[in-house]
C-alpha positions in Angstrom: -106.6 175.0 14.2 -107.3 178.6 14.8 -105.6 180.3 17.8 -107.9 182.0 20.3 -107.2 185.7 20.3 -109.1 186.8 23.4 -107.4 186.4 26.9 -109.2 187.4 30.1 -107.0 187.6 33.3 -108.5 187.4 36.8 -106.4 188.4 39.8 -106.4 186.7 43.2 -106.9 187.9 46.8 -104.9 190.8 48.4 -103.8 192.2 45.1 -105.5 194.0 42.1 -105.2 193.5 38.3 -102.2 195.7 37.8 -99.9 192.8 38.6 -100.8 191.3 35.2 -99.0 194.1 33.3 -96.0 192.0 32.3 -98.2 189.2 31.1 -100.5 191.7 29.3 -97.5 193.3 27.5 -96.1 190.0 26.5 -99.4 188.7 25.0 -100.5 192.1 23.5 -97.3 192.4 21.4 -98.3 189.1 19.7 -101.7 190.6 18.8 -103.8 189.0 21.6 -106.7 191.0 22.8 -106.2 191.0 26.6 -108.8 192.1 29.2 -108.2 192.2 32.9 -111.0 191.7 35.4 -110.8 194.0 38.5 -112.5 191.7 41.1 -114.2 193.6 43.9 -113.1 190.5 46.0 -116.2 191.0 48.3 -117.8 187.7 47.4 -117.3 184.9 44.9 -120.7 185.7 43.4 -119.7 189.3 42.8 -116.4 188.4 41.3 -118.0 185.9 39.0 -120.5 188.6 37.9 -117.6 191.0 37.2 -115.8 188.3 35.1 -119.0 187.4 33.1 -119.5 191.1 32.3 -116.0 191.1 30.6 -116.7 187.8 28.8 -120.1 189.1 27.6 -118.4 192.0 25.8 -116.0 189.7 23.8 -116.5 189.1 20.1 -115.3 185.5 20.2 -113.8 182.7 22.3 -111.4 183.4 25.1 -108.9 181.7 27.4 -109.9 182.5 31.0 -107.0 182.8 33.3 -107.0 182.9 37.1 -104.2 183.5 39.7 -104.6 182.2 43.3 -108.2 182.9 44.5 -108.9 183.9 40.8 -108.9 180.2 40.1 -112.1 179.8 42.1 -113.6 182.7 40.1 -112.5 181.0 36.8 -113.9 177.7 37.9 -117.3 179.2 38.4 -117.3 181.8 35.6 -115.7 179.5 33.1 -118.9 177.9 32.1 -119.7 181.1 30.1 -120.2 180.2 26.4 -117.3 182.5 25.4 -114.8 180.5 27.4 -112.9 178.0 25.2 -110.1 177.1 27.6 -108.9 177.7 31.2 -105.5 178.5 32.7 -104.7 178.3 36.4 -101.6 180.2 37.6 -100.6 178.9 41.1 -104.4 178.9 41.7 -107.1 177.2 43.6 -109.2 174.9 41.4 -112.2 174.0 43.5 -114.6 171.2 42.7 -118.4 171.3 43.0 -119.3 172.2 46.6 -115.8 173.4 47.5 -114.5 176.9 48.4 -111.1 178.4 49.0 -112.0 178.0 52.7 -112.5 174.3 52.4 -109.4 173.8 50.3 -107.1 175.6 52.9 -108.9 174.1 56.0 -106.5 171.2 56.5 -102.9 172.1 55.4 -100.4 169.2 55.1 -97.9 168.9 57.9 -95.0 171.2 57.5 -96.6 173.3 54.9 -95.9 177.1 55.2 -98.8 178.9 56.8 -99.7 182.1 54.9 -99.4 185.1 57.3 -103.1 186.1 57.1 -104.1 188.5 59.9 -107.3 187.9 61.8 -110.4 189.3 60.0 -111.1 192.9 60.4 -114.6 194.1 59.7 -115.1 191.1 57.5 -111.9 191.5 55.5 -108.5 189.8 55.4 -105.0 191.2 55.0 -101.6 189.7 54.8 -99.1 190.7 57.5 -97.2 193.5 55.8 -93.9 192.5 57.4 -94.2 188.9 56.1 -95.6 189.7 52.7 -92.3 189.6 50.8 -91.3 186.1 52.1 -94.8 184.6 51.8 -96.2 186.0 48.6 -93.4 187.4 46.5 -90.0 186.1 47.6 -88.6 186.2 44.1 -89.4 189.9 43.6 -87.2 192.9 44.7 -87.9 194.0 48.2 -89.2 197.4 47.0 -91.7 195.8 44.6 -92.9 193.5 47.4 -93.2 196.4 49.8 -95.3 198.3 47.2 -97.6 195.3 46.8 -97.9 194.9 50.6 -98.8 198.5 51.0 -101.3 198.4 48.0 -103.2 195.4 49.4 -106.8 195.0 48.4 -109.0 193.9 51.4 -110.1 190.3 50.7 -113.7 189.7 51.8 -114.2 186.7 54.1 -117.3 186.0 52.0 -115.2 185.5 48.9 -113.2 182.8 50.6 -116.3 180.9 51.6 -118.0 181.2 48.2 -118.8 177.7 46.9 -118.3 176.6 43.3 -121.5 175.1 41.9 -120.3 173.7 38.6 -116.5 173.7 37.9 -115.8 174.7 34.4 -112.6 172.5 34.3 -114.9 169.4 34.2 -116.0 170.5 30.7 -113.3 172.6 29.2 -109.6 172.1 28.2 -107.4 173.2 31.2 -103.8 174.2 31.8 -102.1 174.7 35.1 -98.8 176.5 36.0 -97.4 175.2 39.3 -95.1 177.6 41.2 -92.6 175.3 42.9 -91.5 177.8 45.6 -95.0 179.0 46.5 -95.5 179.7 50.2 -99.2 180.6 49.9 -100.6 177.5 48.2 -98.4 174.5 48.8 -97.0 173.1 45.5 -98.2 169.5 46.3 -101.8 171.0 46.6 -101.3 172.8 43.3 -100.2 169.5 41.6 -103.1 167.6 43.2 -105.7 170.2 42.0 -104.1 170.2 38.5 -104.2 166.4 38.3 -107.8 166.3 39.4 -108.7 168.9 36.8 -107.0 166.9 34.1 -104.9 169.9 33.3 -101.8 170.1 31.1 -99.2 171.1 33.7 -96.1 173.3 33.5 -93.8 174.0 36.5 -91.9 177.2 37.2 -89.3 177.8 40.0 -91.2 180.8 41.4 -93.0 182.3 44.3 -96.8 182.7 44.5 -96.3 186.0 42.6 -95.1 184.1 39.5 -97.3 186.1 37.3 -95.3 189.2 38.3 -91.8 187.6 38.6 -92.0 185.4 35.5 -94.5 187.0 33.1 -92.9 185.2 30.1 -93.5 181.8 31.6 -97.1 182.6 32.4 -97.7 184.1 28.9 -96.2 181.0 27.3 -98.7 178.7 29.2 -101.5 181.0 28.1 -100.3 180.7 24.5 -100.5 176.9 24.8 -104.1 177.2 26.0 -104.9 179.6 23.2 -103.5 177.2 20.6 
């Protein structure tokens, strides 16, 4: 069986694509052709269009990878003919008719509540003072402070964007559960992974597992590529 050589990485909300650098470096040294989508995060539709633009430019099949909200983008954009496999990294995996908004509407009792501030001009931010504990508890304080201060405004419309035809219903799927995640509860991650029929790996990590444990993330992507 031929290994897929193209990898496309899609970031989540509140952050940009630079957090993928460790994963990028790990895969690139093995000869993978890695592309990173810089989501505008204004609307799901816009982020899917940005992802499809990257997929259109590829010369062969790819593994499409999403972190957090990027999982919603991957679910919708992954029907692209160049996508051979999907990988979700502590990510939302909405079904048809679902959005991130509907998936987070009814958190289980006792689940940590992400410190999302009230919308400002149609955009969301995480409370800077709580960013480290909620999003990136296993990263050094300085790194988490940088991420908090470099936040990308997350459009409310992106959260409410509805998936029309989830790619995981038709394509091989992998899922990495972050067991110490305080943004997306691990039980919710496991339930979405099971529903998607995904091959599951777990890592003892925060929501920022793609930054704190790039080797574990890269290994899961290699499995999907094989």
